[in-house]
C-alpha positions in Angstrom: 95.6 -94.8 -128.3 94.8 -91.4 -127.0 93.4 -89.8 -129.6 90.9 -92.2 -130.0 89.8 -92.2 -126.8 89.1 -88.8 -127.2 87.6 -88.5 -130.1 84.2 -90.0 -127.9 83.5 -86.0 -127.2 83.6 -84.8 -130.8 81.6 -85.6 -134.0 82.9 -85.6 -137.0 79.4 -83.7 -138.3 80.2 -81.0 -136.3 83.7 -80.0 -135.6 87.6 -81.6 -135.8 87.5 -84.5 -133.5 91.2 -85.0 -132.2 92.4 -87.4 -134.5 93.1 -84.2 -136.8 95.9 -83.8 -139.4 96.4 -80.9 -138.7 96.4 -80.7 -135.6 98.2 -84.1 -134.6 101.4 -82.7 -136.5 101.6 -80.0 -133.9 101.5 -76.9 -136.8 97.9 -76.8 -135.8 95.1 -75.7 -132.9 92.3 -76.9 -133.3 88.8 -76.0 -132.4 86.4 -78.2 -131.3 83.3 -78.7 -129.9 83.0 -81.2 -126.8 79.3 -83.0 -126.2 79.4 -86.1 -123.5 80.5 -89.8 -125.1 76.9 -91.6 -125.8 75.1 -88.3 -125.4 74.5 -86.8 -128.9 72.9 -84.6 -130.3 72.0 -83.9 -126.4 75.2 -83.1 -123.6 76.7 -80.3 -125.2 79.4 -79.5 -122.9 81.4 -76.5 -124.7 83.8 -75.1 -127.4 87.8 -76.1 -126.8 90.9 -75.5 -128.5 93.2 -78.3 -129.0 97.3 -78.9 -130.0 99.5 -81.7 -129.9 103.0 -82.0 -129.5 105.9 -83.6 -131.2 106.6 -85.8 -127.8 103.0 -87.3 -128.2 101.2 -84.5 -125.6 98.2 -82.5 -125.6 97.2 -79.3 -124.5 93.8 -78.9 -124.7 92.4 -75.7 -123.2 88.4 -75.5 -122.1 86.2 -73.1 -121.0 86.1 -72.2 -116.9 83.0 -72.6 -116.9 82.8 -76.1 -117.7 85.5 -77.7 -116.3 83.8 -78.9 -114.0 81.6 -81.1 -116.4 84.4 -82.2 -118.1 86.8 -83.2 -115.5 83.0 -85.6 -114.0 82.9 -86.8 -117.5 87.0 -88.4 -117.6 86.0 -90.9 -114.1 84.0 -93.0 -117.4 87.2 -93.7 -119.2 89.2 -96.3 -117.0 92.8 -95.3 -118.4 92.2 -92.1 -117.8 93.9 -90.6 -115.1 93.4 -87.1 -113.4 96.1 -85.5 -111.7 94.5 -82.1 -109.6 96.8 -78.8 -109.0 97.2 -79.7 -105.2 99.0 -82.9 -106.2 101.2 -80.5 -109.2 101.7 -78.3 -105.9 103.2 -81.8 -104.3 105.3 -82.7 -107.3 106.7 -79.8 -106.9 108.0 -80.2 -103.9 109.2 -83.4 -103.9 106.1 -85.0 -102.0 105.1 -86.6 -104.8 105.5 -88.0 -108.3 103.9 -89.5 -111.4 103.5 -93.6 -110.3 104.8 -96.2 -112.7 101.9 -98.6 -112.4 99.3 -96.1 -112.9 97.2 -95.6 -115.9 98.1 -94.9 -119.1 96.7 -91.6 -120.1 97.1 -88.5 -117.2 95.2 -85.7 -117.6 97.0 -82.9 -115.9 95.1 -79.8 -114.6 97.8 -76.9 -115.1 94.7 -74.1 -114.2 96.9 -71.5 -113.5 99.9 -72.4 -114.7 99.8 -70.8 -118.1 98.5 -68.0 -119.0 97.5 -67.2 -122.0 97.1 -63.0 -124.1 94.0 -62.2 -126.6 95.6 -60.1 -128.9 93.5 -58.3 -131.1 94.4 -56.3 -134.2 95.9 -56.2 -137.6 99.1 -54.7 -136.7 99.7 -57.9 -133.9 102.1 -59.3 -135.0 104.0 -56.2 -135.7 103.1 -55.0 -132.5 105.1 -58.1 -131.1 108.0 -57.7 -132.6 108.5 -54.7 -130.3 108.0 -56.8 -127.1 110.0 -60.2 -127.5 113.8 -60.5 -128.3 114.9 -63.8 -128.8 117.5 -66.1 -128.1 120.5 -66.0 -130.0 122.0 -69.5 -131.7 124.8 -68.8 -130.1 123.6 -69.0 -126.8 121.0 -71.9 -127.0 124.5 -74.1 -127.6 125.3 -73.3 -124.1 121.6 -74.2 -122.5 121.3 -77.8 -121.6 118.1 -79.9 -123.3 116.6 -79.8 -126.1 117.1 -76.3 -127.4 117.8 -77.3 -131.0 114.1 -77.1 -133.1 113.9 -73.5 -131.4 116.3 -73.4 -134.3 114.6 -73.3 -136.9 111.4 -71.7 -135.9 113.3 -68.7 -135.2 114.7 -68.5 -138.7 111.3 -69.1 -139.9 110.3 -66.1 -137.6 112.7 -63.5 -138.6 111.7 -64.2 -142.2 108.3 -63.7 -141.7 107.5 -59.8 -143.2 106.8 -57.3 -139.9 103.6 -55.5 -140.8 102.1 -59.0 -142.1 98.2 -59.4 -141.4 97.4 -62.4 -138.6 94.8 -63.4 -141.0 96.8 -63.9 -144.0 98.5 -66.6 -142.7 96.8 -70.2 -141.3 94.2 -70.1 -138.6 95.4 -72.0 -136.0 99.3 -72.0 -136.9 101.9 -72.1 -133.6 104.9 -70.7 -133.9 107.2 -72.0 -130.3 109.7 -69.2 -129.7 112.9 -69.0 -127.1 112.6 -65.4 -125.8 114.8 -63.6 -123.5 113.5 -61.8 -120.7 110.9 -58.9 -121.0 111.5 -56.8 -118.2 115.6 -57.1 -120.1 113.8 -54.5 -122.9 110.8 -51.6 -122.4 109.5 -51.4 -125.7 109.3 -47.6 -127.2 105.8 -45.7 -127.5 104.7 -44.8 -131.1 105.3 -41.4 -132.1 101.2 -39.6 -132.9 100.3 -39.4 -136.2 101.6 -35.7 -136.9 105.3 -36.7 -136.2 105.4 -39.7 -138.6 106.3 -39.5 -142.3 104.9 -41.4 -144.3 106.7 -44.2 -145.8 105.6 -47.9 -147.3 107.6 -49.5 -145.2 104.7 -48.5 -142.2 101.9 -49.7 -144.0 100.6 -53.5 -143.8 101.7 -55.7 -146.3 99.6 -59.1 -147.9 102.3 -61.3 -148.1 102.7 -63.0 -151.2 103.7 -67.2 -150.9 107.5 -66.0 -152.2 107.2 -64.8 -148.7 106.6 -67.4 -146.3 106.5 -70.5 -148.5 109.0 -72.0 -146.6 106.8 -74.3 -144.2 106.6 -73.6 -140.7 108.6 -76.0 -138.9 107.8 -78.3 -136.3 107.4 -76.3 -132.8 109.3 -77.4 -129.8 108.3 -80.1 -127.2 109.8 -77.9 -124.2 107.1 -75.6 -124.2 104.4 -79.0 -123.8 107.0 -80.0 -120.4 106.0 -77.6 -117.8 108.1 -80.3 -115.0 111.1 -78.4 -116.7 110.1 -75.2 -116.9 108.9 -74.7 -113.3 112.1 -77.3 -112.1 114.7 -75.7 -114.0 114.0 -72.3 -116.1 111.8 -70.6 -113.4 115.0 -70.3 -110.7 116.8 -68.8 -112.6 114.6 -66.1 -113.1 115.9 -62.2 -111.1 113.4 -61.2 -108.3 112.6 -57.2 -108.4 114.9 -56.8 -105.9 117.8 -59.0 -107.8 116.9 -56.9 -110.6 116.8 -53.5 -109.8 120.2 -54.2 -108.4 121.9 -55.2 -111.4 120.6 -52.0 -114.1 121.8 -50.3 -110.5 124.6 -47.7 -111.7 124.1 -48.5 -115.3 122.7 -46.5 -118.1 121.6 -49.1 -120.6 119.8 -52.3 -119.1 121.6 -55.8 -119.2 120.9 -57.5 -122.5 120.6 -60.9 -122.2 120.9 -63.5 -118.9 120.8 -67.1 -117.6 116.9 -67.3 -117.7 115.4 -67.6 -120.9 110.8 -68.7 -121.1 109.4 -70.5 -124.1 106.6 -68.9 -125.3 103.9 -70.3 -128.0 101.7 -67.8 -130.6 98.3 -68.6 -132.1 98.2 -66.8 -135.1 93.4 -66.4 -135.2 91.9 -65.7 -138.2 88.1 -65.9 -136.9 85.4 -65.6 -139.0 82.1 -67.6 -139.6 82.1 -69.3 -144.1 78.4 -68.7 -144.6 77.7 -67.3 -148.7 74.3 -65.5 -147.3 76.5 -64.3 -144.6 79.5 -61.3 -145.5 80.9 -60.1 -142.3 85.1 -59.4 -141.3 87.0 -61.7 -140.4 88.9 -60.8 -136.1 92.3 -60.7 -136.8 94.4 -61.6 -133.4 97.3 -63.2 -132.2 97.3 -65.7 -129.1 100.3 -65.4 -126.6 101.1 -68.7 -124.6 103.3 -68.7 -121.4 104.5 -70.0 -117.8 102.6 -68.2 -115.3 105.6 -67.4 -113.4 106.2 -64.7 -115.9 102.9 -63.2 -116.7 102.9 -60.3 -114.8 106.2 -59.5 -117.1 104.6 -59.5 -119.9 101.4 -58.2 -118.9 103.9 -54.5 -118.5 105.8 -55.4 -121.3 102.6 -55.3 -123.4 101.2 -52.7 -122.4 104.3 -50.5 -122.9 105.0 -52.1 -126.4 101.7 -50.3 -127.2 98.8 -52.4 -126.4 96.0 -51.4 -124.7 94.0 -53.6 -122.3 89.6 -54.2 -122.9 87.0 -55.4 -120.8 84.7 -58.4 -120.9 82.1 -55.7 -123.1 84.2 -55.0 -125.8 85.5 -59.1 -126.1 82.3 -59.5 -126.9 81.4 -56.8 -129.8 84.7 -57.5 -131.3 83.5 -61.5 -131.4 79.5 -60.2 -131.9 81.0 -58.2 -135.1 82.7 -61.2 -136.9 79.3 -63.0 -136.3 80.9 -65.2 -132.9 78.3 -66.2 -129.6 80.0 -65.7 -126.4 80.4 -68.3 -124.7 78.8 -69.7 -122.1 76.0 -66.5 -122.1 75.1 -67.3 -125.8 74.7 -71.4 -125.9 71.4 -71.8 -124.4 71.3 -76.2 -124.2 75.0 -77.1 -122.4 75.0 -76.6 -118.2 77.3 -73.6 -118.1 75.2 -71.5 -120.9 71.3 -71.9 -118.2 73.9 -71.4 -115.4 74.2 -68.1 -116.9 70.8 -67.2 -118.1 70.0 -68.2 -114.4 71.6 -65.7 -112.9 71.9 -63.1 -115.8 68.0 -63.3 -115.3 68.2 -62.9 -111.1 70.4 -59.7 -111.2 67.5 -58.3 -114.5 64.7 -59.2 -111.5 66.5 -57.7 -108.3 67.3 -54.3 -110.7 63.5 -54.2 -111.8 62.0 -54.2 -108.4 64.5 -51.7 -107.5 63.0 -49.1 -109.4 60.1 -47.5 -108.0 56.1 -48.9 -109.0 56.1 -45.4 -111.3 59.7 -45.7 -112.4 59.5 -49.5 -113.6 58.9 -50.8 -117.7 55.3 -51.9 -118.0 56.3 -55.4 -119.6 52.9 -56.7 -119.4 50.5 -53.8 -119.6 51.0 -52.2 -122.3 54.1 -53.8 -124.1 52.7 -57.3 -124.0 55.8 -59.4 -123.0 55.6 -62.4 -121.2 59.2 -63.3 -119.9 61.1 -60.4 -119.9 64.3 -62.0 -118.2 64.1 -65.0 -119.5 64.2 -67.1 -122.6 62.3 -70.0 -121.9 62.9 -71.9 -124.5 61.0 -74.6 -123.7 57.5 -73.1 -124.1 58.6 -72.1 -127.2 59.6 -75.1 -128.5 56.4 -77.1 -127.1 54.0 -74.8 -129.0 56.1 -75.0 -132.3 56.7 -78.5 -132.3 53.0 -79.8 -133.7 55.1 -80.6 -137.2 55.9 -76.8 -138.1 52.0 -75.8 -137.2 51.3 -73.2 -134.2 49.2 -75.3 -131.6 47.2 -73.0 -128.9 46.5 -75.1 -126.0 43.5 -75.5 -124.3 42.2 -73.6 -121.8 43.5 -75.8 -118.4 45.3 -78.3 -120.1 48.8 -78.6 -119.5 51.8 -80.1 -121.4 54.2 -80.6 -118.3 56.3 -83.3 -120.3 56.9 -81.1 -123.6 58.2 -78.3 -121.2 60.6 -80.8 -119.4 61.9 -82.8 -122.7 65.7 -81.4 -123.7 66.3 -79.5 -126.1 69.6 -78.8 -128.4 70.8 -76.5 -130.9 71.5 -77.6 -133.9 75.5 -78.2 -135.1 75.5 -79.9 -137.5 77.1 -78.3 -140.4 75.8 -80.6 -143.5 72.3 -80.0 -141.5 72.9 -76.4 -141.6 74.2 -75.3 -145.1 71.0 -77.6 -146.5 68.5 -76.0 -144.4 70.2 -72.2 -145.4 69.9 -73.7 -148.9 65.9 -74.7 -148.8 65.3 -71.1 -146.9 66.5 -69.1 -150.1 65.8 -71.7 -152.7 62.6 -72.9 -150.8 62.6 -76.1 -151.7 61.9 -79.5 -149.7 64.7 -81.3 -148.8 65.0 -80.3 -145.5 62.2 -81.9 -143.8 63.5 -85.8 -144.9 67.5 -85.0 -144.4 65.7 -84.0 -141.0 64.0 -87.1 -140.4 67.6 -89.2 -141.4 69.5 -87.2 -139.0 67.9 -86.9 -135.4 64.5 -88.7 -136.6 60.8 -87.7 -135.8 60.7 -87.2 -132.5 63.4 -85.6 -131.8 62.8 -82.7 -134.5 60.3 -80.9 -132.0 63.4 -80.8 -129.5 65.8 -78.6 -132.3 67.1 -74.9 -132.0 67.9 -73.7 -135.0 70.7 -71.1 -134.6 69.8 -67.7 -136.9 71.4 -65.0 -138.0 69.7 -61.6 -138.8 70.2 -57.9 -140.2 67.8 -55.1 -140.1 66.4 -54.0 -143.6 65.7 -50.4 -142.7 66.4 -48.7 -138.4 66.7 -50.7 -135.6 69.4 -52.0 -133.3 67.8 -55.3 -131.6 69.6 -56.4 -127.5 69.4 -59.8 -125.7 66.9 -60.8 -125.4 64.6 -59.5 -127.9 61.6 -60.7 -129.6 61.1 -62.6 -133.2 57.6 -62.7 -134.4 56.0 -63.3 -137.5 54.8 -60.6 -140.0 50.7 -60.5 -140.8 49.7 -60.4 -144.6 49.1 -56.6 -143.9 52.5 -55.8 -142.8 54.2 -57.5 -145.4 52.4 -55.6 -147.2 53.5 -52.5 -146.1 56.9 -53.5 -146.2 56.6 -54.6 -149.7 55.8 -51.0 -150.2 51.5 -51.8 -151.9 50.5 -48.4 -153.4 47.0 -49.7 -151.1 49.0 -49.8 -148.1 50.4 -46.7 -148.8 47.9 -44.9 -149.3 46.1 -46.7 -145.8 43.8 -48.9 -147.3 42.5 -51.4 -144.9 45.7 -50.5 -142.2 44.4 -51.0 -138.4 45.3 -48.5 -135.7 48.3 -50.4 -134.8 50.8 -49.7 -137.7 51.1 -46.3 -139.6 53.0 -45.4 -142.7 55.5 -41.8 -142.5 57.9 -40.9 -145.2 58.4 -44.1 -146.9 59.0 -45.6 -143.6 56.8 -48.5 -142.3 56.3 -48.1 -138.2 54.9 -51.6 -137.0 53.8 -50.9 -133.7 52.4 -52.9 -131.3 48.6 -52.7 -129.7 48.5 -52.0 -125.6 46.9 -54.1 -123.9 43.7 -52.6 -121.6 45.6 -51.2 -118.8 44.9 -52.0 -115.1 43.8 -48.6 -114.3 41.2 -48.5 -116.6 40.2 -52.2 -115.8 39.6 -50.7 -112.2 38.0 -48.0 -113.0 36.0 -49.5 -114.8 34.9 -52.2 -112.3 34.5 -49.5 -109.6 32.3 -47.0 -111.2 29.4 -47.1 -109.0 31.2 -47.3 -105.7 33.3 -43.9 -107.4 30.4 -42.4 -108.3 28.2 -42.2 -104.8 32.2 -40.7 -103.4 32.4 -38.2 -105.6 28.1 -37.5 -104.8 29.8 -37.4 -101.5 32.7 -35.9 -102.1 30.8 -32.8 -103.6 28.0 -32.4 -100.9 31.7 -32.0 -98.5 32.6 -29.3 -100.3 29.9 -27.2 -100.8 29.3 -27.4 -97.2 32.3 -26.5 -96.2 32.5 -23.7 -98.6 29.5 -22.4 -97.5 31.3 -22.7 -93.7 34.2 -21.2 -95.2 32.5 -18.1 -96.3 30.5 -17.9 -93.2 33.8 -17.7 -91.1 34.6 -14.8 -93.0 32.3 -13.4 -92.6 33.8 -10.2 -89.4 32.1 -9.9 -86.2 30.5 -12.9 -86.7 30.1 -15.8 -83.6 27.3 -18.6 -84.7 24.8 -19.6 -81.5 23.5 -22.2 -82.8 23.7 -24.7 -80.9 22.7 -22.7 -77.9 19.4 -21.2 -79.9 18.5 -24.9 -80.7 18.8 -25.3 -76.8 16.6 -22.4 -76.0 14.4 -21.4 -78.7 11.2 -20.3 -77.4 13.2 -18.5 -74.9 13.7 -14.9 -74.5 16.1 -12.4 -74.1 18.8 -15.2 -73.8 22.4 -14.7 -74.1 24.9 -17.4 -73.1 27.9 -17.1 -70.9 31.1 -16.5 -72.5 32.1 -20.2 -70.1 29.6 -21.8 -72.7 31.1 -20.6 -76.1 34.8 -20.9 -75.3 36.8 -23.4 -77.6 40.4 -24.3 -77.8 40.6 -23.4 -82.2 44.4 -23.8 -84.2 45.9 -20.9 -85.9 44.6 -22.4 -89.4 40.7 -22.7 -87.8 41.5 -18.9 -87.0 43.1 -18.0 -90.5 41.9 -20.7 -92.6 43.0 -21.1 -96.6 41.1 -22.3 -98.9 43.5 -23.6 -100.9 45.3 -25.7 -98.3 41.3 -26.9 -97.5 40.9 -27.9 -101.3 44.2 -30.0 -100.6 43.5 -31.5 -97.8 40.3 -33.2 -99.5 41.5 -33.9 -102.9 44.5 -35.5 -101.0 42.2 -37.9 -98.4 40.4 -38.4 -101.8 43.1 -40.1 -103.7 43.6 -42.2 -100.0 40.4 -43.5 -100.7 40.4 -44.3 -104.4 43.7 -46.2 -103.4 42.2 -48.1 -100.5 39.8 -48.9 -102.2 41.9 -50.0 -105.8 44.0 -52.5 -103.8 41.8 -54.5 -102.0 39.8 -54.7 -105.5 42.8 -56.2 -106.7 44.2 -58.4 -104.0 40.6 -59.7 -104.4 40.8 -60.9 -108.4 44.0 -62.3 -107.8 43.0 -64.3 -104.9 40.4 -65.5 -107.2 42.6 -66.1 -110.4 45.6 -68.1 -108.4 42.6 -70.3 -106.3 41.4 -72.8 -109.6 44.9 -72.9 -110.8 46.9 -73.2 -107.3 47.8 -77.4 -108.0 49.0 -76.0 -111.1 51.4 -73.8 -111.0 53.1 -75.7 -107.5 53.5 -78.8 -110.6 55.3 -76.4 -113.0 56.9 -74.4 -111.0 60.2 -76.6 -111.0 64.1 -76.1 -109.1 61.6 -74.3 -105.9 63.1 -71.1 -106.4 61.7 -67.6 -107.5 59.8 -67.1 -110.6 60.9 -64.7 -113.6 58.0 -63.9 -114.7 56.7 -60.4 -114.5 52.7 -61.5 -114.0 50.8 -59.4 -115.7 46.8 -58.3 -115.1 45.2 -59.4 -118.1 41.4 -59.7 -118.6 41.5 -62.9 -119.9 42.7 -65.2 -117.6 43.7 -67.9 -121.3 46.1 -65.6 -123.0 48.7 -65.4 -120.1 49.5 -68.9 -120.6 50.4 -68.8 -123.9 54.2 -67.9 -124.9 53.8 -67.5 -128.4 50.7 -65.1 -128.1 50.9 -62.6 -124.9 51.6 -59.6 -128.3 49.3 -59.8 -131.6 51.9 -61.5 -134.2 53.2 -64.6 -132.9 56.9 -65.0 -131.4 59.0 -67.8 -133.1 62.4 -66.9 -131.0 65.0 -65.1 -129.4 67.6 -62.6 -129.8 70.7 -63.7 -127.3 73.6 -61.2 -128.8 72.4 -57.6 -130.6 73.9 -54.5 -131.9 74.6 -52.0 -134.4 77.7 -53.1 -136.5 80.1 -51.0 -137.0 81.4 -53.0 -140.1 78.5 -53.0 -141.7 76.4 -49.7 -140.0 73.6 -51.6 -139.6 71.9 -53.6 -136.9 72.7 -57.1 -136.4 71.6 -59.7 -134.1 71.7 -63.6 -133.5 69.1 -66.0 -131.8 67.7 -69.6 -131.6 64.2 -70.7 -133.3 62.7 -73.8 -133.4 62.4 -75.3 -136.6 59.1 -76.1 -136.6 58.5 -72.1 -137.4 61.3 -72.5 -140.1 58.3 -73.5 -142.3 55.9 -70.0 -141.5 59.7 -68.4 -141.9 59.2 -69.4 -145.6 56.2 -68.3 -146.2 57.1 -64.6 -145.6 60.2 -64.8 -147.8 62.7 -64.7 -145.0 61.0 -61.5 -144.1 60.3 -61.6 -139.8 60.0 -58.6 -136.8 62.3 -58.1 -134.3 60.8 -56.5 -131.2 63.2 -55.1 -128.2 61.2 -56.0 -124.7 61.3 -52.7 -124.2 60.1 -51.1 -126.8 56.3 -51.6 -129.1 57.7 -51.1 -132.7 58.8 -53.8 -134.8 61.2 -54.0 -137.4 61.5 -56.2 -140.1 65.2 -58.0 -140.8 66.0 -60.7 -143.0 66.2 -64.1 -141.0 69.2 -66.4 -142.4 70.7 -69.5 -140.9 73.8 -69.6 -139.4 75.9 -71.9 -138.2 77.2 -72.1 -134.4 80.3 -70.8 -133.2 82.1 -69.5 -129.6 85.1 -68.3 -129.3 87.3 -68.5 -125.9 
């Protein structure tokens, strides 16, 4: 009943469901994709991992960013009751209990009740053996509770090869163990490499089927009983002061205490099975323990040789395996949209903090309309006319198309057919998509793609995916006419057998303003030249020794003979600069004053142009603003107003998609990227043979890349 109820959150076309046989057996943790019931293919909530216990309990792991959306869907099911963390605290104090007549299915929110450590690397199991110490079989008989299932699991763990790779085990396999207090054992640090001697036992082994052919026993249900641990086992834990008192005056620490800890170990192998994409598999082990001992295991793992990494390193490892990061790389869920808005806001604030002469000229020279946002709605509206690029007429609006919800294609069978169609040029994709989503839904589909750079270039987040022109394809194919420069434009070059495709910059704002104010500046230059001549003549006159200018008095007393002015009449207040003039300082002052006048005129001209351009579009911009928040789009001063309205035509090459995750891949020694492309643009990509051009938002150079259809996977 529980599996049937919760399976409404899943789709068999996308991922396994809660009724998966491996998950129901309790031996495997299965990844899921959760959707709002009845809203598929829209309403994506996020990825999750699920495992069952032998007593019928279910453990569901979700990302904190999607917790609120998932809990908001639970009131739609009358048979499910949600137990919040405050209610759990009341139950631990004994002030509240589960009622007998309540709803049959109870969803307990165990946030901050469990700790999950993600151990990455091929030696994860070998290093984990240094940290944990299993409880002996003789002690299991003395414990009160159902500890018998731990015997077979401990025997299986001891028989497992010490240096086995986590990837050699079944993905999602679960092992539940009962271990001692990790403070009793401190792992000895590994000696330096130069002190180690070569030994076959230190090498990583690939086990044969005989090494662990025995089936993994069913895990004990004690770990899923969180109430039993917090009520019966956690009170036996020694405090820090009690533990120090116990170890004081002893050469060796005690081997055991009354406190036993149930832990769960999940073996994982993260990879993308795709015939056209070959990435390495990420071997990792997840250690799950109760929250009361999380700090103790953290110190034990540090002493055991593990090293903590940050979120950026975790994203880099997932990217090497070809997996996106939730929620940053998920464009159609609420958590992903919120993360994108916060990222755009921070990028915009960082951009505005820079001085004007230190900002990247996105609009003037790089022709990037949206450097901080993806704008999937506008991109889909441009490619929504049966795969043909549609350019809207000047003055027309398409608000309904921009506001229409979009979704990412996650149907595994549909993605396989698209990949086969793109690689073999078969025409079976369009009828198949019409059967799956209908004719109207195809205009709202984003297809996940994988880009592998063919030559140079390292794509970054928010990079542009564009279509190459016919001449670009000739250059990339190495035709003789293109190599000799025949028919080439000014934005393409061939240097040392490497094709350089460059974006042609628009006419800069300064040149436009200089052209509009040419006549006014010519008049100013004539006046300034005349002033310079007068200043030069007066300065030369002042440098003549023993010279006193009497021009004013001579004009008044012209015709009067033997006139000599008095000293009081010629007396003036002079500064030191006037007494000791410097020709260089005068030139600097005149140059600065001239530049100030130019800036004032340019500023006034720019403000008037903006007011004239914004006057006829005031109502349209308010209607399409949406949300009332500040716009993250950089306003570009361009000559043609119609060019600003198109999201796919702001550059010389048509925009077909954006990159959500990209970097240099060390496993393949080349640039790689994950992105999304509208379904209507794939027909144009098919004509180019899967070759696209990638350009970062802060660069003017295009780099060729091979496009592959990619399956959407997010790691949590």
